[in-house]
N, C-alpha and C positions, 0 to 999 in steps of 0.2 A: 427735436424740441431746436429754439431758436435759442440764441448768446445776445442778451440786450447788453449792452456798456452804454453808461449815462458820463456824459462831459459835468467839467463843472457851472453851476449857472451863473446865469449872467442878469441881472437886476435889465432895465431897461426901461421906459416911457409905464406909469400908471400902475404902479404894481402888478407888471408883469412877468416873467423871467423866462430864461431865451436859454434853454436848456440843451446841450449838445446830444444824439443820442445814435450808435453804432448798434445795425443789426447785423449778427454775424448767420447767418445763412450754413447752415455744412450742406455739401457737395452733392459726400451723398446719399442725400435724402431725396432726393428732386431728379430726374429724366435730362440728361442734356441728348442732343438725338445728332448726328454727322449731318453735316452738308459744305460740302467743298472744303474737306478739309478743313474744317473747322467744326465747334458742339456747340451749338445755340441752343435757346429757349428766351423765352419772354417772360422773367413773372410777372405779379400784380402781390405792393405792397400796398394793406391797410393799416391803417393805428389812429387806436380813438382812444380817446383819454375823457374815461368820465371822474366826477369827481365825486365824496362820499354823498354827498347830497342826490348823484342822481344824475347831475344836468349831465351830458355829456359837450365835447363839440365835435362843429362836421367832424365826419371820417376823414381823412387822408385817404386818397389811393393814386398810388403810382407802378411806372411801370418799371420793372430793373431785367435791361436786354442784359445777356449772355450766349460771350461772342471766342470758348477757352481755344488755341489752340492744340491742347491735349486731352482726352478722356480723363474727369475727375479720377483720383485715388482716392480713395477709403480713409475720412477725416480730417479738411482741411476744408472750412470757411470761406465765404467769401462775405464780404464786408458792404454794407450798405448806409450811409452817414446820412442827414439829416438833422434840424433843428426840432424841437419843442417850442412852444411858443407860449407861456400857461402863466396866467394869474398863483399867485402866489400862496397859494392853501395846497394840501392835501392829495390830489389826486394817485386813480388810480391807469396806469400803460396799458392796454390792452392791443399787440399788433402781431398780422396773422399777414401770412405768405403764401400766397397759391400758386400751384406748380398744373398750368390749365393742359401740359403733355402727359398726367400719370394722373392727376383728378385728387394731388393730395394738399392738405391746407398742414402747415407748419403753425402754431400759434404759442403765446409766448405770455402772460402780461405777471404786472407785477407794481405794489405799490410805493407810492414816491411823493416822497414829501421838500419841495422845495426849498 
């Protein structure tokens, strides 16, 4: 399972809030391939933010390159950081990370009231 850590919301213009989000990805849940002495993969992260009425923002899709010098030990997390720009009302945050090497999808959702 993913770990979601939210920072303190910051006011922006027009009733919006910028909310820092840190997504912890457990390295022992994904595949890292050895390549020239490094351990690599490129994960895909998707973040969707539907509100309580079912309306949702455009789904954000990004790549997370991993290029480590040692094979992962059980337990450590790799962190991906981003900011969410939301209207100041209740939302559901849905985060999914896809590992193309194994086909694994890790996901987590939570309610957020900025």
